[in-house]
C-alpha positions as CSV (number, residue, x, y, z in Angstrom):
1,M,-7.5,6.3,4.4
2,R,-3.8,5.9,5.2
3,S,-4.6,5.9,9.0
4,A,-7.3,3.3,8.4
5,L,-4.8,1.1,6.7
6,K,-2.4,1.4,9.6
7,T,-5.2,0.6,12.0
8,K,-6.3,-2.4,10.1
9,L,-2.7,-3.8,10.0
10,S,-1.6,-2.9,13.5
11,L,-1.0,-6.5,14.5
12,C,1.7,-5.7,17.0
13,I,0.9,-8.7,19.3
14,I,1.5,-12.4,18.7
15,L,-1.5,-13.9,16.9
16,C,-2.3,-17.5,17.4
17,L,-3.4,-19.2,14.2
18,N,-5.4,-22.0,15.8
19,I,-7.3,-22.7,12.6
20,Y,-6.2,-25.6,10.4
21,P,-3.8,-27.2,12.9
22,A,-3.0,-29.9,10.4
23,V,-0.4,-27.7,8.7
24,A,2.1,-28.2,11.5
25,R,5.2,-29.9,10.1
26,P,6.5,-33.2,11.6
27,R,10.1,-33.7,12.6
28,Q,10.8,-35.5,9.4
29,A,10.2,-32.2,7.4
30,K,13.9,-32.2,6.4
31,L,13.2,-35.3,4.4
32,A,10.1,-34.0,2.6
33,T,10.3,-33.3,-1.1
34,A,10.3,-29.8,-2.5
35,A,6.7,-30.3,-3.7
36,T,5.5,-31.2,-0.3
37,A,7.2,-28.2,1.3
38,S,5.7,-25.9,-1.3
39,A,2.2,-27.4,-0.7
40,S,2.6,-26.8,3.1
41,S,3.8,-23.3,2.5
42,S,0.8,-22.6,0.2
43,Q,-1.6,-24.0,2.9
44,T,0.0,-21.8,5.5
45,Q,-0.4,-18.7,3.2
46,K,-4.1,-19.6,2.8
47,N,-4.5,-20.0,6.6
48,I,-3.0,-16.6,7.2
49,E,-5.3,-14.9,4.7
50,T,-8.3,-16.7,6.2
51,Y,-7.3,-15.7,9.7
52,L,-6.8,-12.0,8.8
53,R,-9.9,-11.7,6.7
54,N,-12.0,-13.1,9.6
55,L,-10.2,-11.0,12.2
56,Y,-10.8,-7.7,10.4
57,A,-14.0,-8.6,8.4
58,F,-12.3,-8.0,5.1
59,G,-14.9,-8.7,2.3
60,P,-14.2,-9.7,-1.3
61,D,-13.7,-6.0,-2.2
62,V,-10.5,-6.0,-0.1
63,Q,-7.5,-7.6,-1.8
64,L,-5.2,-9.4,0.6
65,V,-2.3,-11.3,-0.8
66,V,0.1,-13.3,1.4
67,G,3.5,-13.5,-0.2
68,P,5.8,-16.6,-0.3
69,L,7.3,-17.8,3.0
70,K,11.0,-17.2,3.2
71,E,13.7,-18.6,5.5
72,T,15.2,-16.3,8.1
73,S,18.4,-16.5,10.2
74,T,16.3,-17.6,13.2
75,D,15.5,-21.3,13.5
76,G,11.8,-22.1,13.3
77,L,10.8,-18.7,11.9
78,L,9.8,-17.8,8.4
79,E,9.2,-14.3,6.8
80,T,6.4,-13.2,4.5
81,T,4.9,-9.9,3.2
82,I,1.2,-9.1,3.2
83,D,-0.2,-6.8,0.5
84,L,-3.4,-5.1,1.5
85,T,-5.4,-3.1,-1.1
86,I,-8.5,-1.1,-0.1
87,E,-9.9,0.8,-3.0
88,A,-6.9,2.6,-4.6
89,N,-4.7,2.4,-1.5
90,K,-2.1,-0.3,-1.0
91,Q,0.2,-1.1,1.9
92,T,2.8,-3.8,2.1
93,V,3.7,-5.1,5.6
94,K,6.3,-7.7,6.7
95,F,5.2,-10.5,9.0
96,Y,6.8,-13.5,10.6
97,V,5.3,-16.9,10.9
98,S,6.4,-20.0,12.8
99,K,7.5,-22.9,10.6
100,D,4.7,-25.1,12.1
101,G,2.2,-22.6,10.8
102,K,0.7,-21.9,14.2
103,F,1.9,-18.4,15.1
104,L,2.0,-15.1,13.2
105,F,3.4,-11.8,14.4
106,R,4.5,-8.4,13.2
107,G,7.3,-6.4,14.6
108,E,11.1,-6.0,14.6
109,M,13.2,-9.0,15.4
110,S,16.4,-8.0,17.2
111,D,19.7,-9.8,17.4
112,L,21.3,-8.6,20.6
113,T,24.8,-9.6,19.5
114,K,24.8,-7.2,16.6
115,D,24.8,-3.4,16.1
116,P,21.0,-2.7,15.7
117,L,21.5,0.0,13.2
118,A,24.3,-1.4,11.0
119,E,22.1,-3.3,8.7
120,T,19.8,-0.3,8.2
121,R,22.8,2.0,7.4
122,A,24.1,-0.6,4.9
123,Q,20.8,-0.7,3.1
124,I,20.5,3.1,2.6
125,Q,21.8,4.0,-0.8
126,L,23.6,7.3,-0.6
127,N,25.3,7.3,-4.0
128,D,23.8,9.7,-6.5
129,A,21.5,11.4,-4.0
130,P,21.2,15.1,-3.3
131,A,23.3,15.9,-0.2
132,M,23.9,19.0,1.9
133,G,26.7,19.5,4.4
134,D,30.1,18.1,5.2
135,A,30.6,14.6,3.8
136,K,32.6,13.8,6.9
137,A,30.0,15.1,9.3
138,P,29.5,12.7,12.3
139,V,25.7,12.6,11.8
140,T,24.0,11.7,8.5
141,L,20.3,12.5,8.3
142,V,18.5,10.7,5.4
143,E,15.0,11.8,4.6
144,Y,12.6,9.8,2.4
145,S,10.1,12.4,1.4
146,D,7.2,13.3,-1.0
147,F,7.1,16.9,-2.2
148,E,3.3,17.1,-2.0
149,C,3.1,15.6,1.5
150,P,2.1,18.3,4.1
151,V,3.9,16.5,6.9
152,C,7.1,16.5,4.7
153,R,6.8,20.3,4.4
154,G,6.6,20.3,8.2
155,L,9.9,18.4,8.3
156,H,11.4,20.8,5.8
157,D,10.4,23.7,8.0
158,A,11.7,22.0,11.2
159,L,15.1,21.2,9.6
160,R,15.4,24.8,8.5
161,G,15.3,25.8,12.1
162,I,17.5,22.9,13.4
163,L,20.4,22.5,11.0
164,P,22.0,26.0,11.5
165,N,22.7,24.9,15.1
166,Y,24.8,21.9,13.9
167,A,26.9,23.4,11.1
168,G,29.6,21.0,10.0
169,K,28.1,18.2,12.2
170,V,25.0,17.1,10.2
171,R,24.9,16.0,6.6
172,V,21.4,15.8,5.0
173,V,20.6,13.4,2.2
174,F,17.3,13.6,0.3
175,K,15.6,10.5,-1.1
176,D,12.5,10.6,-3.3
177,F,9.5,8.7,-2.1
178,P,6.5,10.1,-4.0
179,I,3.2,8.4,-3.0
180,E,1.3,8.9,-6.3
181,Q,-1.9,7.2,-5.1
182,L,-2.4,10.1,-2.7
183,H,-0.5,13.0,-4.3
184,P,-1.1,13.5,-8.0
185,W,1.8,16.0,-8.6
186,A,4.4,14.4,-6.3
187,R,6.1,12.5,-9.0
188,T,6.4,15.6,-11.3
189,A,8.1,17.4,-8.4
190,A,10.4,14.5,-7.7
191,I,11.5,14.4,-11.3
192,A,12.0,18.1,-11.2
193,G,14.2,17.8,-8.2
194,R,16.2,15.0,-9.8
195,C,16.7,17.1,-13.0
196,A,17.9,20.1,-10.9
197,Y,20.3,17.8,-9.1
198,Q,21.7,16.4,-12.4
199,Q,22.3,19.8,-13.8
200,D,23.7,21.4,-10.6
201,P,23.7,19.5,-7.3
202,K,23.5,22.7,-5.3
203,A,20.5,23.9,-7.3
204,F,18.5,20.9,-6.0
205,W,18.3,22.5,-2.5
206,K,17.0,25.7,-4.1
207,M,14.3,23.7,-5.8
208,Y,13.7,21.8,-2.6
209,D,12.9,25.1,-0.8
210,F,10.8,26.5,-3.7
211,I,8.6,23.5,-3.9
212,Y,8.0,23.1,-0.1
213,D,7.6,26.9,0.4
214,N,5.0,27.1,-2.4
215,Q,3.3,23.7,-1.8
216,E,-0.2,25.2,-1.3
217,I,-0.2,26.9,-4.8
218,I,1.0,23.9,-6.7
219,S,-1.6,21.5,-8.3
220,A,-1.6,18.6,-10.7
221,S,-2.7,21.0,-13.5
222,N,0.1,23.6,-13.0
223,A,2.9,21.4,-11.6
224,W,4.9,21.3,-14.8
225,T,4.7,25.1,-15.2
226,K,5.6,25.7,-11.6
227,M,8.6,23.4,-11.9
228,M,9.9,25.2,-14.9
229,D,9.5,28.5,-13.1
230,Y,11.3,27.3,-10.0
231,A,14.1,25.9,-12.1
232,G,14.6,29.3,-13.7
233,Q,14.7,30.9,-10.3
234,S,17.3,28.3,-9.2
235,G,19.6,29.4,-12.0
236,L,19.1,26.3,-14.2
237,D,19.2,26.2,-18.0
238,A,15.6,26.0,-19.1
239,D,16.2,23.9,-22.2
240,T,18.3,21.4,-20.4
241,F,15.9,21.1,-17.6
242,K,12.9,20.7,-19.9
243,S,14.7,18.0,-21.8
244,C,15.5,16.2,-18.6
245,M,12.0,16.4,-17.3
246,A,10.8,14.4,-20.4
247,S,13.6,11.9,-20.2
248,P,13.2,8.3,-18.9
249,E,16.5,8.6,-16.9
250,A,15.1,11.1,-14.4
251,G,12.0,8.9,-13.8
252,A,14.2,5.9,-13.4
253,A,16.2,7.6,-10.8
254,V,13.1,8.5,-8.8
255,N,11.9,4.9,-9.1
256,A,15.3,3.6,-7.8
257,S,15.1,6.0,-4.8
258,R,11.5,4.8,-4.0
259,A,12.6,1.1,-4.4
260,N,15.4,1.7,-1.9
261,G,12.9,3.1,0.6
262,Q,10.7,0.0,0.2
263,Q,13.7,-2.2,1.0
264,L,13.8,-0.3,4.3
265,D,10.1,-0.8,4.9
266,V,9.3,2.9,4.3
267,N,5.6,3.1,3.7
268,S,4.8,6.6,4.8
269,T,6.4,10.0,4.4
270,P,8.4,11.5,5.8
271,T,10.6,8.7,7.1
272,V,13.9,9.9,8.4
273,F,17.0,8.0,9.4
274,V,19.5,9.7,11.7
275,N,22.7,7.5,11.6
276,G,20.3,4.7,10.9
277,R,17.7,5.5,13.6
278,R,14.3,5.6,12.1
279,I,11.8,8.5,12.7
280,V,8.4,8.5,11.0
281,G,6.9,11.9,10.7
282,A,8.1,15.4,11.4
283,D,8.9,15.3,15.1
284,A,11.5,18.1,15.4
285,H,12.2,17.3,19.0
286,L,12.9,13.7,18.3
287,V,15.1,14.6,15.3
288,E,17.2,16.9,17.5
289,Q,17.3,14.3,20.3
290,Y,18.8,11.8,17.9
291,I,21.3,14.3,16.6
292,K,22.4,15.2,20.1
293,Y,22.6,11.6,21.2
294,E,24.9,10.7,18.2
295,L,27.2,13.7,18.8
296,A,27.4,12.9,22.5
297,R,28.1,9.2,21.9
298,Q,30.9,10.0,19.4
299,N,32.4,12.6,21.7
300,Q,32.5,10.0,24.5
301,G,34.2,7.6,22.1
302,K,36.9,10.1,21.3
303,T,37.4,10.9,25.0
304,A,37.8,7.2,25.7
305,E,40.4,6.8,23.0
306,K,42.6,9.5,24.5
307,K,42.7,7.8,27.9
């Protein structure tokens, strides 16, 4: 179903909204009242919904909500989000629409005068997140993952093979992004990881390995028992861990991590950022390519400084 959602929202080309041409704003728009602007925005939202429903034959059983139109730093361009719900599956996608209401497109808008990764790095919240490796390492790899996700386990296994080759050069930061609609015990595991981290930051990585290594034997019915078992094997105090698992604080921390991922448009797991460069999936070759590129780029910078 996830792939179907992606297929239905793969609008990576410019779409001409040639319906309802009357929504185009005149040059005197700056003089329009707030009520008029709001009405125009509402009409454009309706036009977008009508266009997409017609394009993809979405019936009344499909919920499609076009969010408010927001200003961007680019003249003549507005930003919106489209929430698509098919059965129990929901996806939120960012779109851009021209101010005259005629054009809609999805994609990344790049400002060639700025560091393309600086904004992404600034949005990633690294405080109070499990981290492994030297804090001063030249490369920071941040993974937004779901403990029940099979592809996330693939990333876990890939990193296990890659990281020993870059000792002292790569720091790994874990961010919870459980997708509960697809994975019934993912949130329980995320809370367990958070409780391990709160009791002993180093123990988190033991739990991390236990959960992924035993993913196939964990189920919604035994997840709590398995988490308690793995906590004991990780050297954690059972009573403290059990109390934490039932606390609202652990759940709130997981929610905050997921919300941070949504700010970065994370909508599938695993999503990895290598010094801000995004990778979706568990492509070990690409992960290593990005690590090598960053190390080489920083070495070139140091060489240039010496000259």
